[in-house]
KOLTOR-130278 format. One record per residue: x, y, z of N, C-alpha, C in turn. Coordinates in steps of 0.001 Angstrom, whole numbers, padded with zeros to 6 digits, always signed. Atoms other than C-alpha are relative to their C-alpha. Example, Ala and Ser with C-alpha at 12.3 -4.5 7.8 and 13.67 -1.06 7.14 Angstrom:
% KOLTOR-130278
+000890-001190+000000+012300-004500+007800+000900+001200+000000-000820-001190-000060+013670-001060+007140-000770+001090+000730
This chain:
% KOLTOR-130278
+001026-000626+000588-000547-000287-000339+001083+001800+000272-000477-001139-000833+002693+002189+001042+000285+000349-001726-000494-001234+001485+004320+002831-003040-001733+000492-000884+000954-000735+000764+000489+003252-004335-000568+000838+001251+000042-001870-001393+000108+006003-001209+001131+001425-001061-001475-000739+000786+003652+007350-002675-000622+000257-002078+000753-000232+001057+002025+006995-005997-000540+000879-000474+000880-000928+000183-000825+008602-005884+000105+001279+000610-000558-001780-000743+001042+011904-003948+000671+000784-001331-000920+000110+001301+003370+011509-006970-001213+000582-001143+000462-000327+001201+000970+011998-009417-000894+001295+000436+001055-001061-000622-002080+014867-007733+001774+000890+000223-001234-000897+000457+002184+016704-007239-000441+000019-001720-000214-000700+001180+002385+016468-010617-001712+000662-000867+001250-001341+000742-001793+017787-011835+000798+001324+000581+000626-001126+000027-001264+020507-009804+001726+001323-000149-000877-001004+001333+002319+021665-011813-000645-000092-001034+000094-000321+001145+000846+021410-014820-000828+000892-000361-000162-001592+000221-000093+024591-016676-002120-000241+000263+001223-000336+000285-004383+025691-016818-000338-000601-001290+000249+000226+001006-004309+025125-020246-000079-001460-000217+000195+001759-000497-003284+021096-019660-000606-000633+000437+000927+000815-000999-005441+020889-017295-001181+000102-000760+001379-000402+000909-008086+022361-019353-000946-001127-001235+000186+001373+001017-007406+019942-022379-000248-001780+000955+000382+001023-000682-007647+016651-019827-001338+000645+000278+001164+000342-000704-010719+018079-018265-000888-000442-001715+000688+000104+000910-012522+018174-021729+000336-001608-000475-000346+001997+000750-011041+014466-022971-000593-000343+000710+000633+000758-001307-012155+013076-019619-001365-000056-000414+001560-000298-000558-015535+014849-019613-000219-000949-001723+000898+001080+001513-016014+013177-023743+000117-001343+000481+000064+001587+000264-015033+009828-022910-001080-000300+001411+001019+000369-001934-017317+010046-018871-001343+000771-000853+001906-000394+000371-020573+011588-021162-001311-001144+000274+000886+001343-000578-022483+008555-021173-000336-000627+001496+000262+000195-001797-022122+008151-017038-000522+000747-000212+000727-001292-000303-022765+011823-017107-001513+000037-000018+001805-000519+000530-026413+011115-018831-000364-000652+001273+000884+000472-001340-027301+008822-015856-000385+001112+001184
């Protein structure tokens, strides 16, 4: 579990360091892929 926690913290740190533009692109792609789920 220690590895999973460290991995999660690392990913969160990377996300925080991403530029706003990259966040917008990722969010847009994520929303497109989860459109079917949001219809529920």
